[in-house]
C-alpha positions in Angstrom: 13.5 1.0 4.8 11.7 3.8 6.6 13.5 2.8 9.8 14.6 -0.5 11.4 11.0 -1.6 11.9 9.2 -0.2 8.9 9.7 -0.5 5.1 8.1 0.7 1.9 7.9 -2.0 -0.7 7.0 -1.5 -4.3 7.1 -3.4 -7.6 5.7 -3.0 -11.0 5.5 -4.4 -14.5 5.4 -2.2 -17.6 5.0 -2.2 -21.3 7.4 0.3 -22.7 6.6 3.5 -20.6 3.2 2.4 -19.3 2.8 0.6 -16.0 0.5 -2.5 -16.5 0.4 -3.6 -12.9 1.9 -2.5 -9.5 1.9 -2.9 -5.8 3.1 -0.3 -3.2 2.8 -1.0 0.4 4.0 -0.1 3.9 5.1 -3.0 6.1 6.0 -3.3 9.8 8.3 -5.9 11.3 6.2 -7.4 14.1 6.6 -10.8 15.9 9.6 -11.5 13.6 7.8 -11.1 10.4 6.9 -8.3 7.9 3.2 -7.5 8.1 1.4 -5.1 5.7 0.1 -1.9 7.2 -1.5 -0.4 4.0 -1.3 -1.4 0.3 -2.1 0.1 -3.1 -2.3 -2.2 -6.1 -3.3 -2.4 -9.7 -3.6 -5.7 -11.6 -6.7 -5.8 -13.9 -5.8 -9.3 -15.3 -6.0 -10.9 -11.9 -9.2 -12.3 -10.4 -8.4 -10.5 -7.1 -6.7 -7.5 -8.7 -8.0 -4.0 -9.1 -8.1 -1.6 -12.1 -7.2 1.9 -11.1 -8.2 3.2 -14.5 -11.9 2.2 -13.9 -12.3 1.7 -10.1 -10.1 4.5 -8.9 -7.1 4.4 -6.6 -7.9 2.8 -3.3 -5.9 1.7 -0.3 -6.2 -1.6 1.6 -5.8 -1.2 5.4 -4.5 -4.2 7.3 -4.9 -5.2 10.9 -3.6 -8.4 12.5 -2.4 -9.6 9.0 -5.9 -9.3 7.5 -7.5 -6.7 5.3 -9.5 -4.5 7.7 -11.1 -2.3 5.1 -10.6 -0.4 1.8 -10.4 3.3 1.7 -10.9 5.2 -1.6 -8.2 7.7 -2.1 -8.6 9.1 -5.6 -10.8 8.8 -8.7 -9.8 6.7 -11.7 -6.5 7.6 -13.4 -3.8 6.0 -15.6 -1.8 3.3 -13.8 1.5 5.1 -14.2 0.1 8.2 -12.5 -1.6 6.0 -9.8 1.7 4.3 -9.0 3.4 7.6 -8.5 0.5 8.9 -6.4 0.6 5.7 -4.2 4.3 6.1 -3.6 4.0 9.8 -2.7 1.0 9.1 -0.5 2.9 6.5 1.5 5.8 8.9 2.0 3.6 11.7 3.2 1.3 9.6 5.5 3.6 6.9 6.7 3.8 8.1 10.3 0.0 8.3 10.6 -0.3 4.7 9.4 2.6 3.4 11.5 1.1 5.0 14.7 -2.3 3.4 14.0 -0.7 0.0 13.4 1.2 0.3 16.7 -1.9 1.3 18.6 -3.9 -1.6 17.1 -1.2 -4.1 18.0 -0.3 -2.8 21.4 3.2 -1.8 20.4 4.6 0.7 22.9 7.9 2.6 22.6 9.2 0.7 19.6 
């Protein structure tokens, strides 16, 4: 939990020391449900997944529960490094993304 209304959620699969897929996202509790704010992911085996080793690290931005856009954050890198990068990025920029989400959803003085 970042605070009572926001949490960072992450999960990963690995093969020995190498991460094979991951998700790291920031979520906001709004209208009694957790909604994504931004999300990083890597799952090259999925039809809807991304491969950070070839496509680069990108962040999905959500608005009203739907993906609003995709922002490229960093060039291709190993998945293990990308997962660490994503978690650190969320820590450093959480307040910016939370403020934007609150503005988009008309949330005042949470």
